[in-house]
C-alpha positions as CSV (number, residue, x, y, z in Angstrom):
1,M,178.2,162.3,248.6
2,V,179.6,162.5,245.1
3,W,178.5,164.5,242.0
4,H,180.5,164.5,238.8
5,S,180.5,165.5,235.2
6,H,183.4,164.2,233.3
7,Y,185.0,165.1,229.9
8,N,188.2,163.6,228.5
9,C,190.7,165.8,226.9
10,R,192.1,164.5,223.6
11,G,195.1,166.7,223.4
12,V,198.5,165.0,223.7
13,F,200.9,166.3,226.4
14,N,204.6,166.4,225.3
15,N,203.7,163.8,222.6
16,R,203.9,161.1,225.2
17,M,200.8,161.2,227.3
18,K,197.3,162.5,227.3
19,K,196.3,165.1,229.8
20,D,193.3,162.8,230.7
21,K,195.9,160.8,232.8
22,V,196.5,163.8,235.0
23,F,194.1,164.5,237.9
24,V,194.2,167.8,239.7
25,V,193.0,167.5,243.3
26,I,191.8,170.6,245.2
27,A,190.7,170.9,248.8
28,A,188.1,173.7,249.1
29,F,186.7,175.3,252.3
30,N,184.4,178.3,251.9
31,E,185.9,179.1,248.4
32,E,182.6,180.2,246.7
33,K,184.3,183.4,245.4
34,Q,187.4,181.9,244.0
35,I,186.8,178.2,243.0
36,A,185.1,178.9,239.6
37,G,188.1,181.0,238.5
38,V,190.6,178.4,239.6
39,I,188.7,175.7,237.7
40,K,188.5,177.9,234.6
41,G,192.3,178.4,234.7
42,L,192.9,174.7,234.9
43,K,190.5,173.9,232.0
44,K,192.2,176.6,229.9
45,E,195.4,174.7,230.2
46,G,193.7,171.5,229.1
47,Y,193.2,169.8,232.4
48,E,189.7,168.3,232.5
49,N,190.1,165.7,235.4
50,I,189.6,168.2,238.2
51,V,188.6,166.7,241.6
52,V,187.4,169.3,244.1
53,V,186.6,168.2,247.7
54,D,184.3,170.6,249.4
55,D,185.5,170.2,253.0
56,G,182.3,171.1,254.9
57,S,181.9,174.6,253.5
58,K,179.3,176.9,255.0
59,D,178.9,179.0,251.8
60,G,177.9,178.2,248.3
61,T,181.1,176.3,247.3
62,F,179.4,173.0,246.5
63,N,176.7,174.7,244.4
64,A,179.5,176.5,242.5
65,L,181.2,173.1,241.9
66,K,178.1,171.5,240.5
67,K,178.0,174.2,237.8
68,S,181.6,173.7,236.8
69,K,181.6,170.2,235.3
70,V,184.2,168.7,237.7
71,F,184.4,165.7,240.0
72,A,182.8,167.3,243.1
73,L,183.1,165.4,246.4
74,Q,181.8,166.6,249.7
75,H,182.7,166.3,253.4
76,F,179.6,167.1,255.4
77,I,181.8,168.4,258.2
78,N,185.0,170.4,258.1
79,R,187.8,167.7,258.5
80,G,190.8,169.7,257.3
81,Q,192.9,170.1,254.2
82,G,194.8,166.8,254.8
83,A,191.6,164.8,255.0
84,A,190.2,166.5,251.9
85,L,193.3,165.9,249.8
86,K,193.3,162.2,250.9
87,T,189.7,161.9,249.8
88,G,190.6,163.5,246.4
89,I,193.7,161.4,245.9
90,D,192.0,158.1,246.8
91,F,189.2,159.0,244.4
92,S,191.6,159.9,241.6
93,L,193.5,156.6,242.0
94,K,190.2,154.7,241.7
95,Q,189.5,156.7,238.5
96,G,192.8,155.5,237.0
97,A,194.9,158.6,237.5
98,E,198.6,158.2,236.4
99,Y,199.6,161.6,237.7
100,I,198.1,163.6,240.6
101,V,198.5,167.3,241.1
102,T,197.6,168.9,244.4
103,F,196.5,172.5,243.8
104,D,195.2,175.3,246.1
105,A,191.7,176.6,245.9
106,D,192.4,180.3,246.7
107,G,194.0,181.3,243.4
108,Q,197.6,181.3,244.6
109,H,198.9,178.7,242.1
110,R,199.3,179.0,238.4
111,A,197.9,176.3,236.2
112,S,200.5,177.0,233.6
113,D,203.2,175.7,236.0
114,I,201.8,172.2,236.0
115,E,203.2,171.1,232.7
116,R,206.8,172.0,233.8
117,L,206.3,170.1,237.1
118,L,205.1,167.0,235.3
119,K,208.2,166.8,233.0
120,P,210.5,165.1,235.5
121,L,207.9,162.4,236.1
122,L,207.4,161.8,232.4
123,N,211.2,161.5,232.1
124,K,211.3,159.0,235.0
125,E,213.7,161.3,236.9
126,C,211.6,161.0,240.1
127,D,208.2,160.1,241.5
128,V,207.3,163.4,243.2
129,V,207.9,167.0,242.3
130,L,207.5,169.6,245.0
131,G,206.9,173.2,244.2
132,S,209.0,175.9,245.8
133,R,208.3,179.6,245.9
134,F,211.9,180.3,246.9
135,L,213.7,179.0,243.8
136,K,212.5,182.0,241.9
137,K,214.3,185.3,242.4
138,D,211.0,187.3,242.1
139,S,209.4,185.6,245.1
140,N,207.2,188.1,246.9
141,T,206.6,186.0,250.0
142,P,205.7,188.2,253.0
143,F,208.8,188.5,255.3
144,I,207.4,186.8,258.4
145,R,206.0,183.9,256.3
146,K,209.4,183.5,254.6
147,I,211.2,183.3,257.9
148,I,208.8,180.6,259.2
149,L,209.0,178.5,256.0
150,K,212.8,178.7,256.0
151,L,212.9,177.6,259.6
152,G,210.5,174.7,258.7
153,A,212.8,173.7,255.9
154,L,215.7,173.6,258.4
155,V,213.8,171.4,260.8
156,I,212.9,169.0,258.0
157,R,216.6,168.8,256.9
158,V,217.7,168.1,260.5
159,M,215.0,165.5,261.1
160,Y,215.0,163.7,257.8
161,G,218.0,164.7,255.9
162,I,215.8,166.1,253.1
163,K,217.1,169.3,251.7
164,L,214.1,171.6,250.7
165,S,214.0,175.3,250.1
166,D,210.2,175.5,250.8
167,S,208.8,173.5,253.7
168,H,205.1,173.9,253.2
169,N,204.0,174.4,249.6
170,G,200.7,172.8,248.6
171,F,201.6,172.7,244.9
172,R,203.0,169.2,244.1
173,V,202.8,166.5,241.5
174,M,203.1,162.8,242.2
175,S,203.1,159.6,240.1
176,R,200.5,157.0,240.7
177,N,203.1,154.8,242.4
178,A,204.1,157.6,244.8
179,A,200.4,158.4,245.6
180,Q,199.8,154.8,246.5
181,K,202.8,154.8,248.8
182,I,202.2,158.1,250.6
183,E,199.9,157.7,253.5
184,I,198.2,160.9,254.7
185,T,196.7,160.4,258.2
186,S,197.0,164.0,259.4
187,D,193.6,165.6,258.7
188,R,194.7,169.2,259.0
189,M,197.6,171.4,257.7
190,E,200.4,169.2,259.1
191,H,199.7,166.8,256.3
192,A,202.3,168.8,254.2
193,S,205.0,167.9,256.6
194,Q,203.7,164.3,256.8
195,I,204.0,164.0,253.0
196,V,207.7,165.0,253.2
197,E,208.1,162.5,256.1
198,E,206.5,159.8,253.9
199,I,208.9,160.6,251.0
200,H,211.8,160.1,253.3
201,K,210.4,156.9,255.0
202,K,209.4,155.2,251.7
203,K,212.5,156.3,249.9
204,I,210.6,158.0,247.2
205,K,212.7,159.9,244.7
206,Y,211.7,163.6,244.6
207,K,212.7,166.9,243.1
208,E,212.0,170.6,243.8
209,L,211.1,173.0,241.0
210,P,210.2,176.7,241.2
211,V,206.6,177.8,241.1
212,T,204.9,181.2,241.2
213,I,202.8,181.9,244.3
214,T,200.4,184.9,243.9
215,Y,199.7,186.6,247.1
216,S,196.4,188.5,246.9
217,E,194.6,190.2,249.9
218,Y,192.1,187.3,249.6
219,S,194.7,184.5,249.8
220,K,196.6,186.2,252.6
221,K,193.4,186.4,254.6
222,K,192.6,182.7,253.8
223,G,196.1,181.4,254.5
224,Q,197.1,180.0,257.8
225,S,198.5,182.2,260.5
226,S,202.2,182.3,261.5
227,W,201.3,180.8,264.9
228,N,199.5,178.0,263.3
229,S,202.6,177.2,261.2
230,V,204.6,177.0,264.5
231,K,202.0,174.6,265.9
232,I,202.3,172.4,262.9
233,G,206.1,172.3,263.4
234,L,205.6,171.3,267.0
235,R,203.1,168.5,266.1
236,M,205.5,167.3,263.5
237,L,208.3,167.0,266.1
238,F,206.0,165.2,268.5
239,R,205.0,162.7,265.8
240,R,208.6,162.1,264.8
241,F,209.9,161.5,268.4
242,S,206.8,159.6,269.7
243,H,207.3,156.8,267.1
């Protein structure tokens, strides 16, 4: 089921492209309280092509989307963040997106960071920019979460030879070319590790840049548990060594 209201932004970004070539994809599950504010923040920065996939929410998320003048897509059952992002990315490509941003629905990400993450793609330096919360000195990541993410980055380096400071950050930007190459088959949270795996396998040029992650009581409650992060790592190892 798809409902959408679409407005093009005429402003020129960096004098080289229009922001209407940028599509922001958000996976949302029970985000009735936050999603309108997240969308407002993106629109304030000039991003009008916002694709939100309601992943089987039980609250009023989808009704909130219909009032927000975005591309609103809906999964009738909860399939997981990976599946929701794939739905949104595939839709964006069909709409002619040249650049795709994946962005969280819980208010952790800053829309003002997007422009900086897009610059290396505009300069043809790479095809994917991955956000990192650890490249900024003022990172306020909870201690246990920091340890798990750093361990995850170490595992990724050993397995794929990819040096990352942040192993599981949902804030990323990819070119159309990269989005077409990256295959997301993991429906749930392990999709983030799979994206890194695909970057390695498809030899896609990437770069890490600092982003600010805002940890509120709401986002901490919504975020995945430390044990779930461990399970994701184990599934990633299984997928790697079962191929």
